TORKOL-4160 file (C-alpha; in steps of 0.2 Angstrom, whole numbers, padded with zeros to 4 digits, m for minus):
269
<pt num="1" X="0000" Y="m0001" Z="0001"/>
<pt num="2" X="0005" Y="0019" Z="m0004"/>
<pt num="3" X="0012" Y="0028" Z="0009"/>
<pt num="4" X="m0003" Y="0040" Z="0015"/>
<pt num="5" X="m0004" Y="0057" Z="0009"/>
<pt num="6" X="m0002" Y="0072" Z="0020"/>
<pt num="7" X="m0016" Y="0077" Z="0030"/>
<pt num="8" X="m0020" Y="0088" Z="0045"/>
<pt num="9" X="m0035" Y="0088" Z="0055"/>
<pt num="10" X="m0040" Y="0103" Z="0068"/>
<pt num="11" X="m0055" Y="0095" Z="0078"/>
<pt num="12" X="m0071" Y="0104" Z="0080"/>
<pt num="13" X="m0088" Y="0100" Z="0088"/>
<pt num="14" X="m0099" Y="0101" Z="0073"/>
<pt num="15" X="m0099" Y="0094" Z="0055"/>
<pt num="16" X="m0083" Y="0089" Z="0046"/>
<pt num="17" X="m0077" Y="0100" Z="0030"/>
<pt num="18" X="m0062" Y="0092" Z="0020"/>
<pt num="19" X="m0052" Y="0103" Z="0008"/>
<pt num="20" X="m0043" Y="0098" Z="m0007"/>
<pt num="21" X="m0032" Y="0110" Z="m0017"/>
<pt num="22" X="m0029" Y="0113" Z="m0033"/>
<pt num="23" X="m0014" Y="0109" Z="m0045"/>
<pt num="24" X="0003" Y="0116" Z="m0040"/>
<pt num="25" X="m0007" Y="0121" Z="m0024"/>
<pt num="26" X="m0007" Y="0114" Z="m0005"/>
<pt num="27" X="m0017" Y="0113" Z="0009"/>
<pt num="28" X="m0008" Y="0131" Z="0016"/>
<pt num="29" X="m0018" Y="0141" Z="0005"/>
<pt num="30" X="m0034" Y="0136" Z="0016"/>
<pt num="31" X="m0027" Y="0143" Z="0032"/>
<pt num="32" X="m0036" Y="0158" Z="0032"/>
<pt num="33" X="m0052" Y="0148" Z="0028"/>
<pt num="34" X="m0048" Y="0134" Z="0042"/>
<pt num="35" X="m0044" Y="0148" Z="0055"/>
<pt num="36" X="m0060" Y="0157" Z="0051"/>
<pt num="37" X="m0071" Y="0143" Z="0053"/>
<pt num="38" X="m0068" Y="0141" Z="0071"/>
<pt num="39" X="m0072" Y="0128" Z="0084"/>
<pt num="40" X="m0089" Y="0123" Z="0078"/>
<pt num="41" X="m0083" Y="0113" Z="0062"/>
<pt num="42" X="m0070" Y="0099" Z="0061"/>
<pt num="43" X="m0058" Y="0104" Z="0048"/>
<pt num="44" X="m0048" Y="0092" Z="0038"/>
<pt num="45" X="m0035" Y="0098" Z="0024"/>
<pt num="46" X="m0024" Y="0087" Z="0013"/>
<pt num="47" X="m0011" Y="0089" Z="0001"/>
<pt num="48" X="m0010" Y="0079" Z="m0016"/>
<pt num="49" X="0004" Y="0068" Z="m0019"/>
<pt num="50" X="0020" Y="0078" Z="m0023"/>
<pt num="51" X="0012" Y="0093" Z="m0016"/>
<pt num="52" X="0017" Y="0100" Z="0000"/>
<pt num="53" X="0021" Y="0087" Z="0015"/>
<pt num="54" X="0014" Y="0072" Z="0003"/>
<pt num="55" X="0026" Y="0060" Z="m0005"/>
<pt num="56" X="0029" Y="0060" Z="m0023"/>
<pt num="57" X="0017" Y="0049" Z="m0033"/>
<pt num="58" X="0024" Y="0034" Z="m0041"/>
<pt num="59" X="0024" Y="0031" Z="m0059"/>
<pt num="60" X="0008" Y="0029" Z="m0068"/>
<pt num="61" X="m0002" Y="0038" Z="m0053"/>
<pt num="62" X="m0018" Y="0046" Z="m0060"/>
<pt num="63" X="m0032" Y="0058" Z="m0054"/>
<pt num="64" X="m0042" Y="0042" Z="m0051"/>
<pt num="65" X="m0028" Y="0037" Z="m0039"/>
<pt num="66" X="m0029" Y="0054" Z="m0031"/>
<pt num="67" X="m0046" Y="0052" Z="m0027"/>
<pt num="68" X="m0043" Y="0034" Z="m0019"/>
<pt num="69" X="m0028" Y="0043" Z="m0009"/>
<pt num="70" X="m0044" Y="0055" Z="m0003"/>
<pt num="71" X="m0054" Y="0039" Z="0002"/>
<pt num="72" X="m0040" Y="0032" Z="0012"/>
<pt num="73" X="m0040" Y="0048" Z="0023"/>
<pt num="74" X="m0059" Y="0048" Z="0023"/>
<pt num="75" X="m0057" Y="0029" Z="0030"/>
<pt num="76" X="m0042" Y="0031" Z="0041"/>
<pt num="77" X="m0050" Y="0046" Z="0050"/>
<pt num="78" X="m0068" Y="0037" Z="0049"/>
<pt num="79" X="m0075" Y="0054" Z="0044"/>
<pt num="80" X="m0094" Y="0055" Z="0040"/>
<pt num="81" X="m0106" Y="0067" Z="0035"/>
<pt num="82" X="m0092" Y="0076" Z="0026"/>
<pt num="83" X="m0093" Y="0091" Z="0016"/>
<pt num="84" X="m0080" Y="0090" Z="0002"/>
<pt num="85" X="m0073" Y="0107" Z="m0004"/>
<pt num="86" X="m0063" Y="0106" Z="m0020"/>
<pt num="87" X="m0054" Y="0119" Z="m0028"/>
<pt num="88" X="m0050" Y="0119" Z="m0045"/>
<pt num="89" X="m0043" Y="0103" Z="m0051"/>
<pt num="90" X="m0046" Y="0097" Z="m0032"/>
<pt num="91" X="m0065" Y="0099" Z="m0038"/>
<pt num="92" X="m0061" Y="0086" Z="m0052"/>
<pt num="93" X="m0053" Y="0076" Z="m0036"/>
<pt num="94" X="m0069" Y="0077" Z="m0028"/>
<pt num="95" X="m0080" Y="0071" Z="m0043"/>
<pt num="96" X="m0069" Y="0057" Z="m0046"/>
<pt num="97" X="m0070" Y="0053" Z="m0026"/>
<pt num="98" X="m0088" Y="0053" Z="m0027"/>
<pt num="99" X="m0091" Y="0042" Z="m0044"/>
<pt num="100" X="m0079" Y="0029" Z="m0035"/>
<pt num="101" X="m0085" Y="0028" Z="m0019"/>
<pt num="102" X="m0102" Y="0037" Z="m0017"/>
<pt num="103" X="m0109" Y="0046" Z="m0003"/>
<pt num="104" X="m0109" Y="0035" Z="0011"/>
<pt num="105" X="m0098" Y="0046" Z="0021"/>
<pt num="106" X="m0098" Y="0063" Z="0009"/>
<pt num="107" X="m0115" Y="0073" Z="0011"/>
<pt num="108" X="m0111" Y="0088" Z="0002"/>
<pt num="109" X="m0100" Y="0094" Z="m0012"/>
<pt num="110" X="m0092" Y="0112" Z="m0015"/>
<pt num="111" X="m0085" Y="0114" Z="m0030"/>
<pt num="112" X="m0073" Y="0131" Z="m0032"/>
<pt num="113" X="m0069" Y="0137" Z="m0049"/>
<pt num="114" X="m0069" Y="0123" Z="m0061"/>
<pt num="115" X="m0075" Y="0119" Z="m0077"/>
<pt num="116" X="m0081" Y="0100" Z="m0081"/>
<pt num="117" X="m0070" Y="0100" Z="m0097"/>
<pt num="118" X="m0054" Y="0110" Z="m0099"/>
<pt num="119" X="m0052" Y="0109" Z="m0119"/>
<pt num="120" X="m0061" Y="0121" Z="m0132"/>
<pt num="121" X="m0071" Y="0113" Z="m0145"/>
<pt num="122" X="m0086" Y="0117" Z="m0156"/>
<pt num="123" X="m0101" Y="0122" Z="m0145"/>
<pt num="124" X="m0091" Y="0122" Z="m0128"/>
<pt num="125" X="m0087" Y="0140" Z="m0123"/>
<pt num="126" X="m0079" Y="0134" Z="m0105"/>
<pt num="127" X="m0062" Y="0129" Z="m0108"/>
<pt num="128" X="m0048" Y="0134" Z="m0097"/>
<pt num="129" X="m0044" Y="0152" Z="m0099"/>
<pt num="130" X="m0058" Y="0154" Z="m0110"/>
<pt num="131" X="m0051" Y="0144" Z="m0125"/>
<pt num="132" X="m0039" Y="0132" Z="m0121"/>
<pt num="133" X="m0036" Y="0121" Z="m0137"/>
<pt num="134" X="m0023" Y="0104" Z="m0139"/>
<pt num="135" X="m0010" Y="0115" Z="m0143"/>
<pt num="136" X="m0011" Y="0126" Z="m0129"/>
<pt num="137" X="m0012" Y="0111" Z="m0117"/>
<pt num="138" X="0003" Y="0104" Z="m0125"/>
<pt num="139" X="0012" Y="0121" Z="m0122"/>
<pt num="140" X="0008" Y="0120" Z="m0104"/>
<pt num="141" X="0013" Y="0101" Z="m0102"/>
<pt num="142" X="0030" Y="0106" Z="m0110"/>
<pt num="143" X="0033" Y="0119" Z="m0098"/>
<pt num="144" X="0028" Y="0109" Z="m0083"/>
<pt num="145" X="0042" Y="0097" Z="m0088"/>
<pt num="146" X="0055" Y="0111" Z="m0092"/>
<pt num="147" X="0052" Y="0125" Z="m0083"/>
<pt num="148" X="0040" Y="0120" Z="m0069"/>
<pt num="149" X="0044" Y="0137" Z="m0057"/>
<pt num="150" X="0040" Y="0147" Z="m0072"/>
<pt num="151" X="0024" Y="0137" Z="m0075"/>
<pt num="152" X="0019" Y="0137" Z="m0057"/>
<pt num="153" X="0022" Y="0156" Z="m0055"/>
<pt num="154" X="0010" Y="0160" Z="m0069"/>
<pt num="155" X="m0003" Y="0151" Z="m0064"/>
<pt num="156" X="m0003" Y="0157" Z="m0046"/>
<pt num="157" X="m0001" Y="0175" Z="m0052"/>
<pt num="158" X="m0017" Y="0171" Z="m0064"/>
<pt num="159" X="m0027" Y="0165" Z="m0048"/>
<pt num="160" X="m0031" Y="0183" Z="m0044"/>
<pt num="161" X="m0045" Y="0194" Z="m0051"/>
<pt num="162" X="m0042" Y="0200" Z="m0069"/>
<pt num="163" X="m0037" Y="0219" Z="m0067"/>
<pt num="164" X="m0030" Y="0216" Z="m0050"/>
<pt num="165" X="m0013" Y="0215" Z="m0042"/>
<pt num="166" X="m0011" Y="0202" Z="m0027"/>
<pt num="167" X="m0005" Y="0207" Z="m0011"/>
<pt num="168" X="0013" Y="0204" Z="m0011"/>
<pt num="169" X="0015" Y="0196" Z="0006"/>
<pt num="170" X="0000" Y="0183" Z="0000"/>
<pt num="171" X="0007" Y="0179" Z="m0018"/>
<pt num="172" X="0025" Y="0177" Z="m0009"/>
<pt num="173" X="0018" Y="0164" Z="0005"/>
<pt num="174" X="0009" Y="0155" Z="m0010"/>
<pt num="175" X="0023" Y="0153" Z="m0021"/>
<pt num="176" X="0033" Y="0146" Z="m0006"/>
<pt num="177" X="0021" Y="0134" Z="m0005"/>
<pt num="178" X="0018" Y="0130" Z="m0023"/>
<pt num="179" X="0037" Y="0130" Z="m0032"/>
<pt num="180" X="0042" Y="0114" Z="m0023"/>
<pt num="181" X="0029" Y="0104" Z="m0031"/>
<pt num="182" X="0036" Y="0090" Z="m0041"/>
<pt num="183" X="0037" Y="0087" Z="m0061"/>
<pt num="184" X="0028" Y="0071" Z="m0061"/>
<pt num="185" X="0014" Y="0076" Z="m0050"/>
<pt num="186" X="0011" Y="0092" Z="m0062"/>
<pt num="187" X="0011" Y="0081" Z="m0076"/>
<pt num="188" X="0001" Y="0066" Z="m0071"/>
<pt num="189" X="m0013" Y="0076" Z="m0063"/>
<pt num="190" X="m0013" Y="0089" Z="m0078"/>
<pt num="191" X="m0013" Y="0075" Z="m0092"/>
<pt num="192" X="m0028" Y="0066" Z="m0082"/>
<pt num="193" X="m0039" Y="0081" Z="m0080"/>
<pt num="194" X="m0037" Y="0086" Z="m0099"/>
<pt num="195" X="m0043" Y="0068" Z="m0102"/>
<pt num="196" X="m0059" Y="0069" Z="m0091"/>
<pt num="197" X="m0075" Y="0076" Z="m0098"/>
<pt num="198" X="m0088" Y="0078" Z="m0084"/>
<pt num="199" X="m0102" Y="0087" Z="m0096"/>
<pt num="200" X="m0112" Y="0072" Z="m0095"/>
<pt num="201" X="m0105" Y="0063" Z="m0079"/>
<pt num="202" X="m0108" Y="0076" Z="m0068"/>
<pt num="203" X="m0127" Y="0075" Z="m0067"/>
<pt num="204" X="m0124" Y="0058" Z="m0057"/>
<pt num="205" X="m0116" Y="0067" Z="m0043"/>
<pt num="206" X="m0134" Y="0068" Z="m0033"/>
<pt num="207" X="m0130" Y="0077" Z="m0017"/>
<pt num="208" X="m0130" Y="0095" Z="m0011"/>
<pt num="209" X="m0119" Y="0105" Z="m0021"/>
<pt num="210" X="m0113" Y="0123" Z="m0018"/>
<pt num="211" X="m0103" Y="0131" Z="m0034"/>
<pt num="212" X="m0092" Y="0145" Z="m0029"/>
<pt num="213" X="m0085" Y="0155" Z="m0043"/>
<pt num="214" X="m0076" Y="0172" Z="m0046"/>
<pt num="215" X="m0082" Y="0184" Z="m0058"/>
<pt num="216" X="m0067" Y="0190" Z="m0064"/>
<pt num="217" X="m0059" Y="0174" Z="m0065"/>
<pt num="218" X="m0045" Y="0173" Z="m0076"/>
<pt num="219" X="m0044" Y="0154" Z="m0077"/>
<pt num="220" X="m0062" Y="0152" Z="m0081"/>
<pt num="221" X="m0067" Y="0168" Z="m0087"/>
<pt num="222" X="m0083" Y="0162" Z="m0094"/>
<pt num="223" X="m0100" Y="0159" Z="m0084"/>
<pt num="224" X="m0098" Y="0140" Z="m0083"/>
<pt num="225" X="m0104" Y="0141" Z="m0064"/>
<pt num="226" X="m0121" Y="0144" Z="m0073"/>
<pt num="227" X="m0119" Y="0130" Z="m0085"/>
<pt num="228" X="m0114" Y="0119" Z="m0070"/>
<pt num="229" X="m0131" Y="0124" Z="m0061"/>
<pt num="230" X="m0141" Y="0118" Z="m0074"/>
<pt num="231" X="m0131" Y="0103" Z="m0076"/>
<pt num="232" X="m0130" Y="0097" Z="m0058"/>
<pt num="233" X="m0147" Y="0089" Z="m0050"/>
<pt num="234" X="m0145" Y="0098" Z="m0032"/>
<pt num="235" X="m0135" Y="0115" Z="m0035"/>
<pt num="236" X="m0134" Y="0132" Z="m0031"/>
<pt num="237" X="m0122" Y="0146" Z="m0036"/>
<pt num="238" X="m0113" Y="0160" Z="m0028"/>
<pt num="239" X="m0103" Y="0173" Z="m0037"/>
<pt num="240" X="m0089" Y="0182" Z="m0029"/>
<pt num="241" X="m0088" Y="0199" Z="m0038"/>
<pt num="242" X="m0072" Y="0205" Z="m0033"/>
<pt num="243" X="m0064" Y="0188" Z="m0035"/>
<pt num="244" X="m0053" Y="0178" Z="m0048"/>
<pt num="245" X="m0049" Y="0161" Z="m0046"/>
<pt num="246" X="m0046" Y="0160" Z="m0027"/>
<pt num="247" X="m0062" Y="0167" Z="m0017"/>
<pt num="248" X="m0056" Y="0160" Z="m0001"/>
<pt num="249" X="m0042" Y="0172" Z="m0001"/>
<pt num="250" X="m0051" Y="0187" Z="m0011"/>
<pt num="251" X="m0065" Y="0188" Z="m0002"/>
<pt num="252" X="m0063" Y="0177" Z="0013"/>
<pt num="253" X="m0076" Y="0184" Z="0024"/>
<pt num="254" X="m0091" Y="0181" Z="0012"/>
<pt num="255" X="m0081" Y="0163" Z="0007"/>
<pt num="256" X="m0083" Y="0158" Z="0025"/>
<pt num="257" X="m0101" Y="0165" Z="0027"/>
<pt num="258" X="m0108" Y="0156" Z="0012"/>
<pt num="259" X="m0100" Y="0140" Z="0017"/>
<pt num="260" X="m0107" Y="0140" Z="0034"/>
<pt num="261" X="m0122" Y="0144" Z="0028"/>
<pt num="262" X="m0123" Y="0129" Z="0016"/>
<pt num="263" X="m0116" Y="0118" Z="0028"/>
<pt num="264" X="m0128" Y="0121" Z="0041"/>
<pt num="265" X="m0142" Y="0124" Z="0030"/>
<pt num="266" X="m0142" Y="0107" Z="0023"/>
<pt num="267" X="m0137" Y="0097" Z="0038"/>
<pt num="268" X="m0149" Y="0082" Z="0041"/>
<pt num="269" X="m0156" Y="0086" Z="0024"/>
């Protein structure tokens, strides 16, 4: 059995909230939210393989395997009635978890800034960056291998609202966490998510779902949140008018308030 991925738990008296970060990001990006949630919530964070304090993935490791890693954490900690919060690629990991392992332990999904399909094609306008095509995806893949620090720096800078400049200290902290991410992990997750199309599959995620999107996102600049709202059987959408790809960093107070309202409002449903 593979070594378990790094996870941290801050026990609380109420419902469990489990955070899954995006590509090249670590659990550290959720620190302000974890602190703001307070002792009323049992909070768990994880690092995907090759990210943060988690071990390097083995050759052949996949997005599906990342979901299996997540399931191992859920089972080892005996987590139940979980609100699973996935940011960006972390949302795709959450989708895979639910498809593979069901809703016995996870009661609610929070999908933060993700599209069900990242590549542009005729009739599909919700690609990454509004128009990622096969050539662009290959260029990103090449940069992940040849210049991972340049790739991760650009991705981190693009997390913030269009037309804004991130606070230097926040950006510096994110880069400190992000830049050590392994090439193998980047390539495995990136190639995996490029090959997954959730446009039809996502309707099978029949649990209360909260969609959180930034109105000034550079990563997903289209109204993909509205598309997801119509595709999911039990969803609600909250837009963050002053945020880009990271509303939990750009509008943290409102993010925490919306998350609390969703968890508390669906408890026991």
